Wavefront OBJ file of the C-alpha trace (Angstrom):
o trace
v -0.040 0.005 0.035
v 2.864 2.372 0.873
v 4.535 1.585 -2.458
v 1.404 2.329 -4.430
v 0.890 5.594 -2.521
v 4.446 6.577 -3.233
v 4.148 5.900 -6.922
v 0.813 7.772 -7.040
v 2.413 10.745 -5.312
v 5.428 10.827 -7.605
v 3.155 10.476 -10.658
v 0.967 13.391 -9.548
v 4.067 15.467 -8.800
v 5.368 14.871 -12.346
v 1.991 15.677 -13.841
v 1.917 18.852 -11.745
v 5.368 19.889 -12.950
v 4.544 19.377 -16.635
v 1.099 20.746 -16.361
v 2.177 24.016 -14.739
v 2.721 25.458 -18.197
v 0.053 28.081 -18.145
v 0.428 31.341 -16.225
v -2.257 34.022 -15.793
v -1.861 37.591 -14.662
v -3.126 38.772 -11.279
v -6.537 39.817 -12.613
v -6.631 37.174 -15.284
v -6.350 39.749 -18.055
v -3.339 38.145 -19.712
v -2.185 34.471 -20.058
v 0.993 32.902 -21.244
v 1.975 29.323 -21.975
v 5.394 27.656 -21.650
v 6.115 24.355 -23.419
v 8.929 22.199 -24.811
v 8.457 21.295 -28.459
v 9.339 17.912 -29.933
v 13.047 18.812 -30.033
v 13.053 19.732 -26.396
v 13.277 23.461 -27.295
v 11.688 25.895 -24.806
v 8.746 28.000 -26.287
v 6.362 30.583 -24.940
v 3.175 32.221 -26.179
v 1.208 35.248 -24.894
v -2.491 36.264 -25.082
v -4.563 39.218 -23.927
v -7.967 37.693 -23.260
v -8.876 35.739 -26.387
v -6.500 37.892 -28.517
v -3.078 36.513 -29.610
v -0.184 38.794 -28.743
v 2.714 36.347 -29.388
v 2.440 33.064 -31.104
v 4.559 30.061 -29.893
v 8.083 31.413 -29.997
v 11.382 29.600 -29.288
v 13.881 30.376 -26.653
v 17.573 29.460 -25.979
v 21.058 30.215 -26.898
v 23.908 29.282 -29.231
v 27.134 29.168 -27.276
v 30.775 28.948 -28.454
v 31.227 25.776 -26.290
v 29.033 23.837 -25.874
v 27.480 25.090 -29.194
v 23.780 24.214 -28.584
v 21.803 25.413 -25.602
v 18.429 25.355 -27.280
v 17.337 21.740 -27.761
v 17.174 18.511 -25.788
v 15.806 20.037 -22.526
v 13.512 18.482 -19.982
v 11.606 20.292 -17.270
v 12.870 19.318 -13.842
v 11.027 21.969 -11.659
v 8.304 24.652 -11.943
v 7.776 27.161 -9.117
v 4.819 29.486 -9.127
v 4.434 32.563 -6.829
v 2.710 35.869 -6.566
v 4.136 39.328 -5.735
v 2.441 42.554 -4.789
v 3.959 45.652 -3.435
v 3.882 49.419 -3.623
v 7.242 51.175 -3.772
v 8.244 54.873 -3.733
v 10.551 56.155 -6.482
v 13.074 58.880 -5.743
v 11.540 60.876 -8.553
v 9.086 59.935 -11.242
v 5.642 60.119 -12.939
v 4.008 58.668 -9.822
v 4.768 59.091 -6.195
v 4.088 55.393 -5.609
v 4.156 52.524 -8.058
v 2.449 49.180 -7.732
v 4.453 46.130 -8.670
v 2.027 43.205 -8.986
v 2.712 40.075 -10.931
v 2.400 36.244 -10.995
v 5.663 34.439 -11.576
v 6.622 31.019 -13.019
v 10.231 29.878 -12.767
v 10.898 26.933 -15.009
v 14.078 24.985 -14.358
v 15.309 23.039 -17.386
v 18.142 20.456 -17.717
v 19.743 19.680 -21.057
v 19.967 15.881 -21.145
v 23.208 15.520 -23.133
v 25.238 18.072 -21.205
v 23.477 18.065 -17.774
v 23.453 21.929 -17.988
v 20.755 23.641 -15.912
v 18.989 26.820 -16.983
v 16.087 28.641 -15.424
v 13.572 30.769 -17.457
v 11.744 33.152 -15.115
v 8.464 34.579 -16.364
v 6.685 37.484 -14.622
v 3.161 38.193 -15.974
v 1.608 41.491 -15.214
v -1.907 42.567 -16.132
v -0.296 44.889 -18.785
v 2.364 42.573 -20.063
v 5.148 39.933 -19.649
v 8.783 40.028 -18.611
v 11.102 36.990 -18.844
v 14.820 36.311 -18.488
v 17.297 33.483 -18.498
v 19.193 32.516 -15.385
v 22.286 30.249 -15.181
v 22.745 28.890 -11.622
v 26.179 27.887 -10.226
v 26.850 24.314 -11.560
v 29.548 21.819 -12.352
v 29.033 21.671 -16.118
v 28.778 25.430 -16.810
v 31.227 28.032 -15.426
v 32.693 30.479 -17.832
v 30.846 30.595 -21.107
v 30.488 32.672 -24.279
v 27.154 33.616 -25.910
v 27.450 33.410 -29.670
v 23.685 34.242 -30.127
v 20.594 34.533 -28.042
v 17.784 32.716 -29.956
v 14.731 34.321 -28.362
v 11.939 34.875 -30.794
v 8.819 37.069 -30.864
v 6.404 35.662 -33.326
v 3.590 38.164 -33.995
v 0.127 37.365 -35.191
v -0.082 39.480 -38.431
v 1.276 42.181 -40.524
v 0.956 44.886 -37.860
v 1.398 48.624 -38.124
v 4.873 49.438 -36.787
v 6.648 52.430 -35.316
v 10.321 51.899 -35.338
v 13.921 53.142 -35.302
v 16.519 51.457 -37.557
v 18.655 48.847 -35.768
v 22.126 50.156 -35.040
v 24.864 49.192 -32.614
v 26.143 52.708 -32.165
v 23.389 55.317 -32.279
v 19.631 55.782 -31.739
v 19.538 59.081 -33.602
v 17.347 58.176 -36.474
v 13.971 59.335 -37.743
v 11.127 57.255 -36.369
v 9.462 55.277 -39.181
v 5.771 54.360 -39.523
v 5.100 51.265 -41.747
v 3.569 47.876 -41.812
v 5.907 45.131 -40.725
v 6.137 43.968 -44.269
v 7.246 47.378 -45.405
v 10.298 47.705 -43.060
v 12.693 46.266 -45.572
v 11.603 48.726 -48.250
v 11.619 51.664 -45.880
v 15.067 51.038 -44.336
v 17.039 53.053 -46.848
v 15.050 56.167 -46.050
v 15.404 55.527 -42.276
v 19.111 56.453 -42.072
v 19.780 59.619 -40.041
v 21.343 62.322 -42.241
v 24.098 63.238 -39.757
v 24.841 59.718 -38.579
v 27.954 57.955 -39.969
v 26.635 54.608 -38.909
v 24.413 52.278 -40.918
v 21.569 49.923 -40.012
v 22.429 46.368 -38.921
v 20.375 44.872 -41.651
v 17.479 45.483 -44.037
v 14.955 44.424 -41.414
v 16.651 45.239 -38.041
v 15.007 47.580 -35.571
v 15.763 48.931 -32.136
v 13.810 48.514 -29.015
v 11.545 49.829 -27.647
v 9.632 48.652 -30.717
v 5.982 49.605 -30.992
v 3.147 47.890 -32.933
v -0.548 48.161 -33.423
v -2.522 45.157 -34.683
v -5.607 45.241 -36.949
v -7.659 43.881 -34.082
v -6.747 46.836 -31.881
v -3.830 45.582 -29.713
v -0.912 47.847 -28.941
v 2.239 45.819 -28.445
v 5.606 47.154 -27.315
v 8.806 45.001 -27.114
v 11.860 46.126 -25.098
v 14.182 44.983 -22.376
v 14.683 45.831 -18.688
v 17.730 45.866 -16.366
v 20.414 45.780 -19.013
v 23.483 44.862 -16.938
v 26.662 42.903 -17.977
v 25.063 42.113 -21.438
v 24.828 43.612 -24.852
v 21.780 45.560 -25.941
v 18.965 43.924 -27.708
v 17.821 44.643 -31.256
v 15.286 42.747 -33.363
v 15.645 41.307 -36.834
v 12.495 40.514 -38.632
v 11.927 37.392 -40.745
v 9.244 39.237 -42.915
v 8.168 35.998 -44.604
v 6.908 34.527 -41.321
v 6.527 37.722 -39.153
v 8.994 36.483 -36.531
v 11.407 38.687 -34.780
v 14.705 37.225 -33.829
v 16.954 38.654 -31.025
v 20.058 40.443 -32.361
v 22.625 41.221 -29.704
v 25.331 43.803 -30.180
v 28.618 41.981 -30.880
v 32.141 42.639 -29.534
v 35.099 42.938 -32.025
v 35.452 39.097 -32.463
v 31.712 38.719 -33.215
v 30.755 37.092 -29.901
v 27.913 38.624 -27.981
v 28.493 38.060 -24.213
v 31.002 36.634 -21.819
v 29.313 35.281 -18.730
v 30.146 33.377 -15.623
v 27.707 31.358 -13.433
v 25.756 32.390 -11.450
v 24.437 34.951 -13.983
v 21.363 36.221 -15.673
v 20.356 38.072 -18.778
v 18.249 41.270 -18.840
v 14.469 40.979 -18.910
v 12.723 40.759 -22.287
v 9.571 42.785 -22.045
v 6.291 42.751 -23.920
v 3.832 45.516 -22.855
v 0.253 45.107 -24.151
v -2.801 47.350 -24.167
v -5.965 48.164 -25.994
v -5.008 51.797 -26.561
v -1.820 53.886 -26.721
v -2.316 55.303 -23.214
v -2.117 51.736 -21.733
v 1.503 51.478 -23.126
v 2.716 54.777 -21.837
v 1.082 54.194 -18.408
v 2.885 50.877 -17.857
v 5.578 50.534 -15.217
v 6.785 47.091 -16.226
v 10.264 48.383 -17.223
v 10.782 49.973 -13.802
v 9.260 47.035 -11.838
v 11.633 44.507 -13.344
v 14.611 46.469 -12.067
v 15.967 46.143 -8.623
v 15.221 48.817 -5.805
v 17.691 51.681 -5.333
v 21.165 50.653 -4.393
v 21.855 54.225 -3.197
v 20.757 54.454 0.495
v 20.862 58.168 0.937
v 19.123 59.722 -2.021
v 18.488 63.094 -0.451
v 21.039 64.773 -2.779
v 19.267 63.572 -5.912
v 16.977 66.351 -7.065
v 15.204 67.112 -10.332
v 16.738 69.985 -12.252
v 15.401 72.652 -14.508
v 18.307 74.316 -16.325
v 19.489 76.585 -19.182
v 22.755 76.333 -20.939
v 25.450 77.584 -23.261
v 24.431 74.930 -25.822
v 21.831 75.974 -28.375
v 24.007 78.766 -29.619
v 26.726 76.196 -30.253
v 24.362 73.672 -31.811
v 23.137 76.375 -34.225
v 26.675 77.528 -35.134
v 26.370 80.971 -33.579
v 29.265 80.164 -31.138
v 31.835 77.385 -30.833
v 32.942 74.847 -28.402
v 36.590 75.400 -29.214
v 38.626 78.378 -27.942
v 40.685 78.622 -31.169
v 40.007 77.405 -34.637
v 39.445 73.684 -35.075
v 42.561 71.572 -35.845
v 44.720 74.747 -35.607
v 46.831 73.613 -32.660
v 48.708 70.612 -31.345
v 46.938 70.119 -28.030
v 49.638 68.462 -26.148
v 52.144 71.188 -26.850
v 49.972 74.245 -26.699
v 49.833 76.928 -24.129
v 46.367 78.281 -24.612
v 47.059 81.477 -22.766
v 49.209 82.419 -25.672
v 46.800 81.375 -28.316
v 44.543 83.927 -30.106
v 40.826 83.065 -29.383
v 38.574 82.619 -32.358
v 36.123 85.284 -31.102
v 33.044 83.063 -31.061
v 33.970 80.717 -28.095
v 30.624 80.290 -26.183
v 31.962 79.308 -22.837
v 33.581 82.621 -21.908
v 33.207 84.325 -18.563
v 30.899 87.165 -19.498
v 28.543 84.919 -21.649
v 28.304 82.411 -18.915
v 27.508 85.069 -16.355
v 24.699 86.224 -18.711
v 23.125 82.770 -18.542
v 23.614 82.672 -14.749
v 21.851 86.037 -14.379
v 19.003 84.727 -16.535
v 18.566 81.469 -14.553
v 18.664 83.386 -11.208
v 16.090 85.985 -12.330
v 13.633 83.278 -13.393
v 14.229 80.679 -10.698
v 15.969 78.068 -12.741
v 18.264 75.591 -11.010
v 21.353 75.198 -13.051
v 23.328 76.402 -16.058
v 25.014 73.879 -18.396
v 28.299 75.029 -20.004
v 29.714 73.046 -22.837
v 33.129 73.813 -24.498
v 34.687 75.063 -21.241
v 37.655 72.613 -21.296
v 40.749 72.168 -23.389
v 40.519 69.657 -26.242
v 37.934 70.777 -28.613
v 40.342 72.041 -31.290
v 41.747 68.559 -31.922
v 38.643 66.523 -31.294
v 37.239 66.587 -34.850
v 40.442 65.472 -36.457
v 39.933 61.683 -36.997
v 43.602 61.166 -37.490
v 44.431 62.202 -33.924
v 43.715 60.377 -30.771
v 43.675 63.299 -28.272
v 41.224 62.862 -25.510
v 40.006 65.207 -22.752
v 41.216 65.357 -19.154
v 38.010 66.899 -17.766
v 39.785 69.316 -15.478
v 41.700 71.849 -17.609
v 39.660 74.967 -18.569
v 40.230 77.348 -21.401
v 41.800 80.761 -20.463
v 38.477 82.537 -20.806
v 36.570 80.156 -18.459
v 37.365 80.929 -14.720
v 36.029 77.794 -12.923
v 36.221 79.170 -9.402
v 34.990 82.661 -10.163
v 32.010 81.456 -12.155
v 30.940 78.874 -9.635
v 31.202 81.459 -6.845
v 29.230 83.883 -9.016
v 26.535 81.259 -9.579
v 26.408 80.392 -5.799
v 25.810 84.014 -4.924
v 22.822 84.031 -7.289
v 21.373 80.802 -5.879
v 22.310 78.757 -9.027
v 24.719 75.869 -9.792
v 26.787 75.235 -12.853
v 26.250 71.912 -14.639
v 29.446 70.076 -15.728
v 29.986 68.654 -19.229
v 32.247 65.753 -19.952
v 32.757 64.866 -23.613
v 34.555 61.533 -23.528
v 34.946 61.484 -27.356
v 34.124 57.725 -27.149
v 37.336 56.980 -25.311
v 35.829 55.011 -22.446
v 39.103 53.721 -20.892
v 40.525 57.222 -20.834
v 37.378 58.419 -19.041
v 37.639 55.595 -16.499
v 41.213 56.621 -15.739
v 40.105 60.146 -15.104
v 36.749 59.586 -13.370
v 37.916 60.032 -9.725
v 39.829 63.056 -10.542
v 37.050 64.511 -12.696
v 34.299 63.974 -10.139
v 36.511 65.251 -7.307
v 37.121 68.343 -9.376
v 33.345 68.746 -9.566
v 32.870 68.358 -5.782
v 35.628 70.841 -5.123
v 34.099 73.475 -7.403
v 30.394 73.125 -6.542
v 29.145 70.941 -9.394
v 26.611 68.223 -8.547
v 25.419 67.118 -12.035
v 27.209 66.185 -15.241
v 26.142 65.868 -18.810
v 28.419 63.103 -20.269
v 28.807 62.518 -23.946
v 30.136 59.657 -26.079
v 30.221 61.235 -29.588
v 32.607 59.321 -31.947
v 33.489 55.696 -32.525
v 34.318 53.803 -29.283
v 37.901 53.549 -28.260
v 39.038 50.662 -27.710
v 38.423 50.343 -31.346
v 36.037 47.654 -32.642
v 33.667 48.055 -29.600
v 30.227 49.432 -30.158
v 28.279 51.921 -28.080
v 25.853 49.061 -26.998
v 28.220 46.092 -26.680
v 28.641 44.303 -23.316
v 31.935 46.043 -22.446
v 30.630 49.507 -23.040
v 27.327 48.871 -21.417
v 29.298 47.897 -18.380
v 31.355 51.176 -18.681
v 28.235 53.367 -18.611
v 27.032 51.710 -15.372
v 30.561 52.013 -13.909
v 30.484 55.715 -14.503
v 27.005 56.048 -12.884
v 28.037 54.079 -9.816
v 31.271 55.999 -9.482
v 29.280 59.293 -9.789
v 27.067 58.191 -6.885
v 30.201 57.788 -4.672
v 30.763 61.633 -5.198
v 27.009 62.458 -5.017
v 26.915 63.455 -8.706
v 23.822 63.129 -10.973
v 24.454 61.956 -14.533
v 22.740 62.888 -17.749
v 24.208 60.482 -20.267
v 24.306 61.252 -24.037
v 25.153 58.928 -26.826
v 24.844 56.056 -24.382
v 22.924 52.848 -24.777
v 19.130 53.352 -24.611
v 17.784 53.127 -21.137
v 16.127 50.000 -19.568
v 14.736 51.308 -16.301
v 18.030 51.293 -14.415
v 17.063 54.733 -13.053
v 15.185 52.811 -10.369
v 18.310 51.039 -9.165
v 20.661 54.000 -9.681
v 18.344 57.116 -9.369
v 21.337 59.449 -9.849
v 20.982 58.469 -13.544
v 18.469 61.294 -13.998
v 18.210 61.242 -17.800
v 19.769 59.957 -21.082
v 19.648 61.286 -24.641
v 19.747 58.011 -26.590
v 17.471 59.310 -29.386
v 17.035 61.956 -31.927
v 16.688 65.124 -29.781
v 16.024 68.789 -30.355
v 19.620 69.417 -31.633
v 18.456 67.818 -34.943
v 16.120 70.803 -35.505
v 19.384 72.636 -36.245
v 20.731 69.794 -38.437
v 17.843 69.578 -41.024
v 14.924 69.118 -38.630
v 12.805 66.464 -37.031
v 9.495 65.414 -38.447
v 6.500 67.237 -36.871
v 5.234 63.862 -35.499
v 8.465 63.078 -33.801
v 7.385 63.925 -30.279
v 4.220 61.909 -30.602
v 6.451 58.866 -31.407
v 9.352 59.122 -28.878
v 7.259 58.231 -25.882
v 6.521 54.862 -27.526
v 9.927 54.070 -29.011
v 12.272 55.662 -26.419
v 10.759 56.816 -23.140
v 9.502 53.323 -22.237
v 12.996 52.708 -20.916
v 13.439 55.994 -19.031
v 13.451 59.793 -19.204
v 15.086 61.647 -22.061
v 17.067 64.913 -22.044
v 15.098 66.079 -25.138
v 15.965 69.767 -24.571
v 12.624 71.369 -25.498
v 11.557 75.010 -25.289
v 12.771 76.438 -28.601
v 10.809 79.683 -29.153
v 12.609 81.000 -32.247
v 12.007 78.403 -34.850
v 14.101 80.054 -37.569
v 17.687 78.975 -36.852
v 18.975 81.745 -39.134
v 17.961 84.293 -36.543
v 20.864 83.036 -34.456
v 23.232 81.926 -37.367
v 22.468 83.434 -40.783
v 24.327 80.563 -42.426
v 22.010 77.928 -40.904
v 18.858 77.425 -42.900
v 17.329 74.726 -40.795
v 14.107 75.347 -38.794
v 12.163 73.908 -35.888
v 9.082 71.934 -36.985
v 6.885 72.958 -34.103
v 4.666 75.710 -32.945
v 5.741 77.694 -29.842
v 2.728 76.294 -27.869
v 3.798 72.738 -28.568
v 7.278 73.559 -27.265
v 5.610 74.326 -23.926
v 3.643 71.064 -24.042
v 6.707 68.942 -24.360
v 7.587 69.735 -20.744
v 4.609 67.623 -19.823
v 4.389 65.009 -22.633
v 8.170 64.219 -22.704
v 8.551 63.147 -19.108
v 11.947 63.925 -17.459
v 13.132 65.081 -14.036
v 15.792 66.884 -16.004
v 14.254 69.667 -18.266
v 16.183 72.161 -20.157
v 14.902 75.634 -21.272
v 17.038 75.134 -24.320
v 16.693 78.391 -26.230
v 18.844 81.501 -25.621
v 17.978 84.088 -23.007
v 17.327 86.777 -25.617
v 14.776 84.566 -27.319
v 12.926 83.888 -24.089
v 12.899 87.595 -23.229
v 10.786 88.196 -26.345
v 8.056 85.895 -25.085
v 8.135 86.163 -21.291
v 4.350 85.545 -21.040
v 4.773 82.172 -22.697
v 7.987 81.571 -20.782
v 5.996 81.658 -17.546
v 4.805 78.114 -18.232
v 8.396 76.779 -18.366
v 8.985 78.533 -14.998
v 5.920 77.128 -13.450
v 5.874 73.481 -14.729
v 6.869 70.906 -12.181
v 9.597 68.270 -12.653
v 8.382 65.656 -10.169
v 4.872 64.177 -9.963
v 2.433 62.536 -7.672
v 0.238 61.239 -10.507
v 0.271 61.026 -14.240
v -2.856 60.331 -16.401
v -2.415 59.632 -20.100
v -5.665 61.072 -21.446
v -5.165 60.070 -25.054
v -2.280 58.725 -27.063
v -1.950 57.494 -30.635
v 1.647 56.874 -31.886
v 2.469 59.301 -34.639
v -0.681 61.349 -34.169
v -1.099 62.866 -30.704
v -0.397 62.560 -27.000
v -2.210 64.379 -24.228
v -1.063 64.002 -20.625
v -2.174 65.399 -17.241
v 0.201 65.411 -14.276
v -0.188 66.349 -10.605
v 2.865 68.125 -9.143
v 4.366 66.321 -6.162
v 3.230 67.570 -2.837
v 0.920 70.101 -4.489
v -2.651 70.504 -5.729
v -1.447 71.874 -8.962
v -1.920 70.015 -12.298
v -0.168 70.507 -15.606
v -1.508 69.228 -18.939
v 0.355 69.075 -22.221
v -0.622 67.929 -25.719
v 1.651 67.378 -28.708
v 0.259 66.613 -32.190
v 1.427 65.763 -35.663
v 1.232 67.645 -38.906
v -2.496 67.108 -39.226
v -3.535 68.923 -36.068
v -5.951 67.541 -33.558
v -8.907 68.528 -31.338
v -8.803 67.190 -27.734
v -11.694 66.881 -25.318
v -10.358 66.922 -21.733
v -12.535 65.464 -19.009
v -11.410 67.046 -15.678
v -13.018 64.427 -13.376
v -9.557 63.777 -11.919
v -9.699 67.129 -10.066
v -10.664 67.330 -6.436
v -14.526 67.681 -6.371
v -14.358 70.124 -3.382
v -12.245 72.709 -5.216
v -12.557 75.247 -8.044
v -9.516 75.706 -10.163
v -7.977 78.434 -12.318
v -6.640 77.142 -15.605
v -4.090 79.158 -17.708
v -4.211 77.820 -21.198
v -1.264 78.306 -23.645
v -2.554 77.320 -26.992
v -2.030 77.763 -30.703
v -3.749 80.723 -32.181
v -6.350 80.162 -34.819
v -3.972 80.804 -37.683
v -0.930 78.969 -36.135
v 0.898 76.402 -38.164
v 4.325 74.831 -37.567
v 5.516 75.800 -41.063
v 4.341 79.318 -41.724
v 3.118 80.769 -38.428
v 4.766 78.852 -35.452
v 4.857 81.725 -33.036
v 1.180 82.469 -33.094
v -0.119 81.555 -29.587
v -2.803 82.615 -27.188
v -2.916 82.684 -23.412
v -6.258 82.703 -21.666
v -7.630 81.889 -18.167
v -10.842 79.966 -17.252
v -12.323 78.393 -14.220
v -12.619 74.615 -13.846
v -14.254 72.116 -11.509
v -14.067 68.255 -11.774
v -17.248 68.312 -13.798
v -15.677 70.455 -16.515
v -14.991 69.258 -20.088
v -12.751 71.350 -22.251
v -12.472 71.138 -26.030
v -9.115 72.361 -27.223
v -7.783 72.468 -30.816
v -4.167 72.164 -31.742
v -2.690 73.454 -34.924
v -0.683 71.265 -37.365
v 2.688 70.493 -35.626
v 1.256 72.204 -32.628
v -0.195 71.580 -29.143
v -1.145 73.223 -25.923
v -0.088 73.532 -22.360
v -2.301 74.196 -19.317
v -1.421 74.930 -15.730
v -4.256 74.244 -13.227
v -4.133 75.727 -9.784
v -6.840 75.739 -6.940
v -8.483 79.074 -6.400
v -7.756 80.228 -2.855
v -10.639 82.744 -2.702
v -13.597 83.660 -4.900
v -12.166 87.011 -5.849
v -9.689 85.097 -8.032
v -12.525 83.760 -10.144
v -14.007 87.184 -10.906
v -14.501 87.594 -14.638
v -13.365 84.075 -15.507
v -15.551 81.849 -17.672
v -16.497 78.601 -15.853
v -16.102 75.630 -18.206
v -18.953 73.248 -17.749
l 1 2 3 4 5 6 7 8 9 10 11 12 13 14 15 16 17 18 19 20 21 22 23 24 25 26 27 28 29 30 31 32 33 34 35 36 37 38 39 40 41 42 43 44 45 46 47 48 49 50 51 52 53 54 55 56 57 58 59 60 61 62 63 64 65 66 67 68 69 70 71 72 73 74 75 76 77 78 79 80 81 82 83 84 85 86 87 88 89 90 91 92 93 94 95 96 97 98 99 100 101 102 103 104 105 106 107 108 109 110 111 112 113 114 115 116 117 118 119 120 121 122 123 124 125 126 127 128 129 130 131 132 133 134 135 136 137 138 139 140 141 142 143 144 145 146 147 148 149 150 151 152 153 154 155 156 157 158 159 160 161 162 163 164 165 166 167 168 169 170 171 172 173 174 175 176 177 178 179 180 181 182 183 184 185 186 187 188 189 190 191 192 193 194 195 196 197 198 199 200 201 202 203 204 205 206 207 208 209 210 211 212 213 214 215 216 217 218 219 220 221 222 223 224 225 226 227 228 229 230 231 232 233 234 235 236 237 238 239 240 241 242 243 244 245 246 247 248 249 250 251 252 253 254 255 256 257 258 259 260 261 262 263 264 265 266 267 268 269 270 271 272 273 274 275 276 277 278 279 280 281 282 283 284 285 286 287 288 289 290 291 292 293 294 295 296 297 298 299 300 301 302 303 304 305 306 307 308 309 310 311 312 313 314 315 316 317 318 319 320 321 322 323 324 325 326 327 328 329 330 331 332 333 334 335 336 337 338 339 340 341 342 343 344 345 346 347 348 349 350 351 352 353 354 355 356 357 358 359 360 361 362 363 364 365 366 367 368 369 370 371 372 373 374 375 376 377 378 379 380 381 382 383 384 385 386 387 388 389 390 391 392 393 394 395 396 397 398 399 400 401 402 403 404 405 406 407 408 409 410 411 412 413 414 415 416 417 418 419 420 421 422 423 424 425 426 427 428 429 430 431 432 433 434 435 436 437 438 439 440 441 442 443 444 445 446 447 448 449 450 451 452 453 454 455 456 457 458 459 460 461 462 463 464 465 466 467 468 469 470 471 472 473 474 475 476 477 478 479 480 481 482 483 484 485 486 487 488 489 490 491 492 493 494 495 496 497 498 499 500 501 502 503 504 505 506 507 508 509 510 511 512 513 514 515 516 517 518 519 520 521 522 523 524 525 526 527 528 529 530 531 532 533 534 535 536 537 538 539 540 541 542 543 544 545 546 547 548 549 550 551 552 553 554 555 556 557 558 559 560 561 562 563 564 565 566 567 568 569 570 571 572 573 574 575 576 577 578 579 580 581 582 583 584 585 586 587 588 589 590 591 592 593 594 595 596 597 598 599 600 601 602 603 604 605 606 607 608 609 610 611 612 613 614 615 616 617 618 619 620 621 622 623 624 625 626 627 628 629 630 631 632 633 634 635 636 637 638 639 640 641 642 643 644 645 646 647 648 649 650 651 652 653 654 655 656 657 658 659 660 661 662 663 664 665 666 667 668 669 670 671 672 673 674 675 676 677 678 679 680 681 682 683 684 685 686 687 688 689 690 691 692 693 694 695 696 697 698 699 700 701 702 703 704 705 706 707 708 709 710 711 712 713 714
């Protein structure tokens, strides 16, 4: 009897293990299935209700030795669990974030090698995250990943919103095509000022956004990219299957790992409208909590900078003419300045005065340090030392002047892609910042990566970026990384990483222009991973007003530039135009002064990739709300339901909108400012011009006299 009972128990256990292949999300909204196919290859599929999101897709790896880690597996254990917490970000779109998922950890053993691998699935009500884990074991210690074989098989020829796959840059136009049209559209996707080329004719970067014919919005990305190369996707357009494409190192291998180790999470966010995608916190939730214990020094920053005048060509980074000197042998105090160097004492003081007058936190100064003359000469390997200023930039005087005005200077480190040189100088450079009153740095990686052959998103360089961020935390320095790998939610773990560029930003408005729908696309194909230093707020759209030789122009209305401070979330926001341009429109500039940087709540009111985005955000610790809307070249009319407001309060709304005759091409500076009264029962209809938008600040009325003469919106 005991023997029969034991056999029955073991049989039930085996059935239990192999039957535990289906996982449902906490509310049952989503379901996924794990299975081994006839070859013993792991597969997964994903549904939202009855709708197919991902068809059965294979998983696994090709290693250098042993070569195959994709077939011949058996399931030896399945563990299911549930997790539910509320956590508090240091800064963010919400003051608290819920992290609620059901988990299935499947332990696999490859029969012929006795290698063990765990695939961990976390299913949320708005999507799926999964990663591979390699436990400590006798048969696998140090190993080399030749390829990751993860697939994403989609259910149809979806509409797609994508950036061309590239190992070194994200600074491409965003494309809008069917999946089947990616191959034909790739040639036109190349960024005009980018020397790199796409990986292949059907490779795309993540975040990658799709919309199916049956109304599903699907976004594929990754989370917690640590000690691993960045993920791109290559489409088999005959079968509509995406294959993982990892950034290689110089020998063509992808990753060098040692057990115990794990990959980043592969993420699939799913919704029935665009707002569902932008409201998801899956990327952050799949990252670890903050590793910085004391975060009191990490503060959102609103800043101006000696930057736009350089981008437009009005002034220069270099003190003398480019390539005119031999850096290592030059005494710059004896060199004749070129007369257009932007980072000179008087000009920087002008920006400091402007920031102080208008309550802005910091002033970024680029081109302050020796090295720019030689930097553009590709035949030379000069790199910056990050501590030696030009003769016309007095570090101590300017920081003291800023301190007197209640302002800080923001440091700029251009590494010129020489990561090893930067690592050698990091302690000295950060200590220099501390000694001179800097607490934030904009770091840049323009150029091919040195050591040569590495890419901006290969494993070694991904590790470098995180090393620089960790080292910065030791000195209580906040980092704004440009030309870095696209973010994957690591700002939760290291909240001193307050922003990245990692996409085509406002600077391109001076290099030929961004498309007018660009800022309705970036939240889907870039901001899923973390905030962007987009540098909005350009009021003078004709670049020739600053530099007569530059014929480019900004494809946006002035009102839309205000809206970007709300729609393009970041705790780091730049008022990117020059002081003299803001002084011409101080009534509109008031919104930039007023808009918050940190939020208690964010509500995506409407969002359609490539068409429009409208967002309402409640300022942290305040009853004030700010609303922004950015639209494409077709214009848009929004209807805003203010039911999110406190029912016991009446509010004053200041509306910054496009004028009736505004247009991003021929009348971009036509705007109107009006005030109305609101309650939580109000509904406002607001029109945006082509390439336009609107911004609204909403504050509670403190007494009835403030409402006198204001129209109450019903």
